[in-house]
N, C-alpha and C positions, 0 to 999 in steps of 0.2 A: 729695101726697107736696106740702112744702109747696115754695115759693116764695115769690121777691123780687127786686122790681128794687132795688138800692141804687145810691145818686144821691151824687157830693159837689156842698154847696151852693156858687154862685158871687155876688158880690155886681153881677148885672147891674139894673140899675133898669126899673120899666114907663119906653116911651114918652114922650117929653113928649106933650103937645098937640100932635095935627096930625100927628105925629112915627109913620109906620107899621113896625109889630114885621117882626120876620129872616123873611125866609123860610126855611122848614125841607124838606126832602126824603130819603127812606135812598140809599142806593147802592142800584143795580143787583142788586147777591145780595140785600140785604136787602126791599127791595122784593117778593122771593117767597116772604119769610116774612109780611114788616108790612105793612098800611095807617095811611096818616097818615089822621083826621078831617076835618083842616083843614092848612091850610100855614104859619099865619102864627101863632109863638107868642114871648111876651118871651126862654125860653129855655129849656133842657131839661126842668126841672123840673114846670112846666104840659105841657110835649109826653110828658113821662109820663105826669104823672096823667089826662090826656086818653086817649091808647091803649094804658097799659099795667097798670091796673086791672084787668082781667081777669085779667091773667098771677098775680097774685098779691100782696105786700105791697108797697106803696111807702118807700125807708126811708134815712131822711138823713142823711148827715154836714155838722153847722153849725157854724161862730165863732157868738159872737154878733153879728158882722156881718153873717155872710149869711143868720144867722137874721133881723135888723132889715129887711133889704131885701128877702127872698126875700116876708119876711109882707106886704110893699107890692105884689112880684108874683101876690102869692095872691088879692089885696082885690083887683088891675085885672083878671083872667083868672076873675075869680067863681069860684073852688073853692076847696073846704072842707076844709081838709089841715090838721092840727096836727104844726108839726114835732117840737117837743118831744117827743109823746105818739111821734112815728114816729121819731125821729135818736137820733142817738151826737151830744154833744158834744167836741169838740176845742177848746184852744183855742187863740188866735193870740196871747196872752201867753208870750213866752218860757220869763218867770219861773213860768210851772206849770207843774206834773206832769205837764196834759193834752198841755202843749203836746208832751211828748218825742216822740220819733221811734216808738223804744220804746211810747211809752203807743199810738200812730196805731196801731201796725201790734199789736199784742195788740187791741186793738178792733175793731177790722175781721176778722182774724182769727176771732174769737170770732160780729160779726155774720153772720157767708159762713156759719160751721158753724152757724147754727141752723136751715139751710136747705139741700133736699137741692138746690137748681138756681135757677142767681140770674142776671143780668144783672145788669152791672155796667154804669154810666156813668161816667165821670170825661173828661165837658168844660166843668169849672169848675172852682173851686175855691185854698183857701188857699194859694199858692206850694209848698209841697212833696207838699200832699196827694195830687195825681193823681201821681205820679211813687213813692213810697216806696205808692200805691196799685194801681201794674201789678208794682211790688216784691214784694207780696205776691200776685197774684195769678200771676207764676211760678214760686211757689211751689206755691200753689192747686193750679196746674194740670196736674203735674209729681205730686204727691197724689193729685189727683182730678177727672183729665179731664173727666167730662163733667158734673163740680156746674156750672161758669161754661159756660154756652149764647152767651151775647152777649156784648161790651165794648165799649159804644159813646163815639163821639166823636164830636161837632159840629163837620165839619170846615169851619174858616172859607175861603168864597168868598169875598164881599165882607164887607169885616168892619161887620157892627152891620143886614147890612143881608141875606145869604143864610150860607148851611148845609148841607153834607150830611152826613147821618149815616151816619159809616161803622161798620162793626164790626172791629175792632184786633183777636179770637181769631184770625183767622189767623195771626198775628202772633207770639203764643204757642206757636203750632205747630209756625210757622217754629224758633222757638227750641230746639223739643224735635224738630226734622228737623237741625238744624244739631247738639246736640249727638250725637243718635242717629249723624248720619255719622262726627263726631269721633272718639265711642270704637270705632264699629264698621273706622274706617281703623286704630286704633291696635290691638285688638285682639281682630278680631268679636266683640266682645258686643254686643248690645242687650238694653236693660232693659225688661222687663216693666209696669212700667211707666208708661211714657211710651205713649201711645194719640192715637189720631188720629181728626178727623168729615172732613178732605180724602178723597176716595175714595183719589188718588193717593200721599199719604203713606201712607195708614195701609196701600196694595200694599206700596211702595216697604219698611216698615216686616215686614209679613209674609213677606216674599220674604230679606230680609235674617236675620231671626228664625231660617228656615229655613235658609240658607245656616250659618249659623254652628253651627246645631245639627247637619249633618251632617260640616263640617267639622272640629270638635273630637271627636267622634267618630271619623274619620281614616274616616266614610264616602265614598270622593272619587270612586267609580265612576260615582255618581250625580248627584254634583254637573259632577262633568267631562265625562258621554258623556249628560248630563240635557237638563233644559231651563231646570233654576232661575240658571243664568248667564248666559244669552241674557234671560229676561226682566226680570232684574235692569237690567242696561241697558239695554235697551229702555225701560222705567219712566225710569231715572235719566237716562237723552238727553231725555226728555219733560221733564223735572223740570229742564232743563238749559237750559230755552228760556220757563224763567220770570224774568220781572227781579226778582222777591222774593226768588232766590235771591242774586245776586250777589253780595254779603257771603263767605257760602261755597260758590261754587263751585267753587273748589280741590279740595276733600272731595271733589266729584259726579266730578271729573275723576280724580284720583287715584283711586275705587273704581274707575269702570269700565277703567283702566288694565291696573289689579290685578288686577280679574276678568279681563279679556281673557288675559293675560297663564297664570293658568289655566287656562282655557277649554282656552290654543292644547296644554297639555301633553299633551294626547288623542291629539296627533301622535307624541310620545315614545315609545320603551320603556319597562316599568316600575320599572327602576329606577331611570334620569334622571327620571321623574316624581317616584317618591319619595324620591331625592334633589337635588329642586328643592321637593316640600313639605314637605322637612325643615329647608329653610332659610329656608321664612316662618316655617313654628313658630319657628323661634329668634329670629327679627326682632322675633316677636311675645312671645316671649316666655315662651314653652310649653315650654320645657327636654327635659320626658317627651316629649313627642307628638316631640317633634324627632329627639329620640337614639333612640323608639321605628321611627319611619322611616327614619333611614340604616339602623339593622340591619337591613328589612324592604326595601332598597333592598340591600343585602349579599345579602341569600336569593336578589333577582330576578334582582340579575346573576350569579349561580351557577347558576341555571335557566338563565338566556338563552345562559351562556356550555356551557354541558353540552350543550344543543341546538341548538350547531353539534358534535357531535360527527358524522361522518357513518357510516354503517352502524354504526348503536352495536345498535339495535332486532332482534330476533326480523321480525314482524312485518313491518318497513318500509323500506327505504331507511334517511332519514336519521331520527337521532334528536328532531327538532325535529317532524315531522312524528306518533311516538310521544306526543309531551308533549303538542300541539293532542290528541291521542284521548282521553290522561290527563285532557283540562281540561272535559270535556264536561260540560252538568250533572248528568246519568245517573248519572255518572260519582261513587263516592266518595270520589273525592280531588279537592279543588279547585286553584285554580292558587295559594293558599299554601299548602298542604300541600307540593307537588311544589316552594315557595321553599324551605321551612323544610326538605326532605331532602336538599337540591341542597346547600344549606349546611351540613348537618352529615355528608354524604358528602367535601366538600372539605377538612372539620377530620379525618374518622378514618377516609379515605381504606381503609385494611382492614381494622380497625374495625369498618367501615361492615356492618351485617344489611341481609341481604334484607328489603324491603317491598314493599306492592302496587307501590310506583312504581317501584323498582328489582327485578324481580322474579326475575330469575335469574344466574348466577355468570357467565360469556360478559355480562350488559352492565355488571353489575362488575367485572369486571375491563377490561372498555374505557375505561370512565372513569378505573378508580385508572391503568391504563398513560396516558391521558393525561394526568392529573393529575400523575403521575409526571414530564412530561417539563415539567412550567413551571416555567421559572426563580423563585427566591426564593417558591419555595409556603408556606414552613414561616413566613416572616414576613407573609403574608398572615395562613398560619391564625391566627399571634396575633393580628394584628389582630379578626379576627373574638370570637375566644374572646373578649380583653377589652372589646370593646365589648356583645357580650352578658352580662359579667359588669355592666357600669355599665347594660343598660338594667336585667337583674335588680334591680341591688343599689335603684335613684331606682324602682324598680315595686311594692320594697316596702321601702317607709320610708324610703328616703333614709338609710342610716347614716350620718350621720358629715360629709357634703358639704356644704357651702356654694351660696350660689345661685352666689356667684360662682368657687368650685372645679366648677361642675358648665356654666358657661358653656367656661369655658379647657380642660376638657376633651372639649367636645363640636366644639369648635374645632379642638382636635388631632386630633381622629377625624374630623372633618371635611377639613380636610387632607388624613387617610392614602387616607378612600375617592378621594378627588380625583386621589389618587397611585398607587394602585394601581388604580383602577375607570377610570377617566377618564384619565386618560394616560397609563398602562402596559399597559391593557386587560388585568390580568395574566394571567390564564386563559386568552387566547389568543396571549400569546405565550411561545409552549414556547424550552426551550433547545436549541440542535443538538449531536447525541451524541457528536462528538466531540468538540467542548465539554466536554460532559459528563467523559468519560473522562481528559481534560486536568482540570481540575480536580480529579476524583478523586486523579489522581497527584500534584496538585501540593502 
């Protein structure tokens, strides 16, 4: 595996006679990885040559002036190192091609690409060089996060006297973390290219990715009733305590609040749960998911309403108990099938065929008698059919609808769901028999 330390040379001169060299020491985090052979150095170049030669190549970015100054430092520090043979020249003369920002970025990137692992030092350098280097590292870290092991920076504690060598790699991870939280907040996506070395960031990334996979595949039971959301919230709350995340703390707060709202859906009945999830999908631009969930919410509403019809089953006193029996895991009929058949019988009534769910004529008759007593049932039936047609159309290629059309149509159907199900509870709103006779003769 090819490794290198890449540094940008500055213009710090050797100390004057009688002047002591600056004191350097590693941060607590770096002390766990490296040991300095001594504590006094002129600048970072001799420090790197003295302590990192076993890591790999030492490569320098230099200008004419920095080469001149650092040659004097090397002589003073008694290091044998050829700057030209191990370096990349960048001109400080604005008229030279080698002075262009694009030239620097291209050449710097080419140098990094030569190696499998690199340590980058951005402690010194001519004006914009360290800034351009960091910009390039952000790009490199997204493309190949394992390549950059450390980003060293000599943090000034006392000018010319004391410096703490810190690792800026965490800030690249923070940039990626901020990006990951922002995109997840918008649309539940987590890029597979974003990888972390920080254990907490790594754990949060995996948990958000798992959440995304479950949510976008409509696998809600695992999410809402499992521990995934709870674990994410716990780890995000740990993340909140870090001072380094202050700049994007709002993302964390928003995600925690949103996930808590989703978790609380476990206390709601299935139809309302799916209705709420449908709205969430719509807000994040997943129109097909939103329409599918709204259609499924209709089925569960029909099932819940049929479950309120008393004395319907032959073996139990209440149909609700009969439905619970049919939901048992060992039974051929899943909850989804029960919801689907409930929606079908509301649409077809007399045209509904006996099934394993509605398994005898007496049961079917009692359901139809109840449905016939419901006010404005035909309007609700038309709503089911139109929403089903929309769902089928989008699921099979979306013939003719623009995104704007779909959003508008979804909003209209959402309004109808709220009117029929939430406001009127239409299947449990019977018309008085006398009023029915009056309406028939009017």
